[in-house]
C-alpha positions, 0 to 999 in steps of 0.5 A: 448184908441184909440186902444181899440176904434179901436178894438171895431169898428172892432168887430162891423164891423165884426158883421155887415158884417156877418149880411149883408151876411145873408141878401144877402143870403135871397135876402134882398140886400137893408138891406145888403147895410145898414149894409155894409155902417155902417161897412165901416164907422167903418173899411174903409180898410177891403177888404171884406166890400169894395168888397161886397159894390161894388157888391151890388151897381152894382147889384142894379144899384146904379150908383151914389152911386158906383161912390161916393164910388169908390172915397173913395177906393183909397189907394194902398192896395185897388187898385185892388178893385178900378179897379174892381169897375171901371169895374162894373161902365163901365158895368152899363154905358154900355161901355161893350167893355171897361169892357171886356178889363179891366177885362182881364187885371185884370185877368193877375195880381198876385192877383187871389182873384178876378178871379171868379168875373171877370169871372162873369162880363165877362159873362155879358159883352159878353152877352151884346155884343152878343158874345155867344161863350165867354158867354159859355166859361167863364161860364164853367170856372166859374163852375170849382171853388166850392167856393160859388157854389150856386152863381156860379150855379145861375149865369150860370142859369141866363144867360141860362134863358136870352138865352131862355134855360129854362130847362137848366136854371131851373136845374142850379137855382134849384141846387143853391137853394138846396144849399141855398135858396135865394128869388132873385134866386127863382124869376128867377126860377119862370121865368123858369117855366113860360116859360115852361108853368107851371103857378102853379110853375111859379107864386109860385116862382115868388112871391119871387119878393116881398121879393127879391133884385129886389122887387119894393113893390108898395103895396099902403096901409096896406090892407090885401093881397088877397090870396084865391078866396073864400069868396070875394063876396061883398068884396072891392078889390084893384088891382094894376099893378106893371109892365110895360104898356105892362104887364098891357094891357096883364094881365088885362084880369084876372080881368074879371075872378075875377069879376065873384066872384062879388067883388067890384074892384078898379084897379090902372094903369099907368097914360098913360093907365088911359083913355083906362081902364076908357073906356073899363073897365067901370064896375070897378073903375079905378085910376091912381097911381097919384090918392089918394087911401083910406084904405077902402078895404078888400083885395089887390093884384098885377095884376100878382098875380091874375093868381096864386090866380085863379089857372089859367094855360096856357090852360085857358088863357082868351081872352080880345079883344075890339072894332075893328073887326079882319080879319084873312087875311090881305087884299090887297093892304096894303097902311098904316103900323105902326111900332115900332122896338125898346123898352125901352133900360133899359130892360136887353135884349133890345139889343136882342129884338130891331132891329137897325135902319139901319137894319130895314130901308131897309123895307122902300124900299117898296115905295107903302106903307106909313109907320108911326113910333110909336117909341117915340125917334127920328130916322134920317131915317124919314128925308131920306124917303118920305114914312115915317111919325113920329107919335112917339110924340102921347100919348098912347091914341092917338096911340090907336085911330090911329092904327085902320086906319092902314092896319097893325102894325109891331113891335118888343116886345114892348107895341105896340104888346099888344095894338094891341092885346088888340084892336084886330088889325092885327099885326106882331110881330118880335120876338127875339130868346131869347124872354120873357117868355110870348111868350113861344115857340111860332113861328107863333101864340100866345094864348094871342092875335088872331090878332097877328102873329109871325115871330120869329128869327131863329138865335140869334142876326141876324135879316136878315132873318126876315127882308127879310121875311117882305119885301117880304110879304109887296111887295106882299101885297102892290100890287093890286089883 
């Protein structure tokens, strides 16, 4: 009787495993996890189930689930999979050097079934440690194996995209999608097109985010989605911002365009931006996510979807600047400079876009200038330099009020560049070589903001040249004419 039940459990587990693969191939990873967790409860010794669960927990950054799961994978027959899971855990806990060391050890084992996964995690780890030569070395190794080739192609395409090589990335990801369509992969293809200034294809593919594994479906109600711009006159439209604070400031300008079609618009924003939009978008209703939203709307859409709905393109990027008078030249002498040199560390490419404190600190050697740190986290250099003041505790509304008092803002790719652009405040953007898609191939100017000037990194992961340019500029501009 026991054997019969075990056979039935194994059959059911296999069915669930096949179903999970279908979900993975279509990009529905949360549903795939549900199937695999049930399959594991029925057949806890199956390597394929264990391996796929480890990969999915890692992919979705479900650290605690991965930790708990590894405590259940302890038998001798699963030892290598347990070690692999620990490598993934080291990665999500940002111990990348340990991840590399243990991956290489596991590669030396007799069991070669995990080789391709180890190549993939090595590529990711070397990317995080800025070792680009090894990124390409293991990418070439990965592509030599033709099994699950669509996954191999996507992995390489994804890394190329992260290195700001959108044309090469597009080729690899498109080849992957030609083998088997995957909504999560199509999402990244959208980024390739966007960085190449192709808004039409970019937003078409990017819309797969609402179905793929990284989707954070913030549709607030069961309201019909807005798909076409026609016949929206006098209709009630709910627009919600699904991305970060910088994105909301950056893309809110498209609401002005849709406003011309005379709908009644409600815009839902992050609480931190509520007061700003309440003041400057006074012709529409502004709510924060904490507000209660009713169901009495004809249509709804995310903010970024507006660009695709409007069929807007790169050449038609609208302006949206408020309050302060922009001066094309930065007057001398500069006395007060606000700055932010690091962003949200949870962003995948943050270590590339942010500048380390000890590298940025040399800017404070320009003693004629008083500097104001707008980074929110504590920095020891504030105590070392009399000409540095910490204002990172201020709210975004307070920062918005304060930046008009500065002669200049210097920032890496943080929300601050968008706040400066929004309010037409002079800003220098220190832009990393492998920058976000919205900066395209911009090196000096950006179509988004007339008050922002760009100094773009010439060599990936090396800020020395750009820091020296800033110091020379500040020394010159801080002198009286």
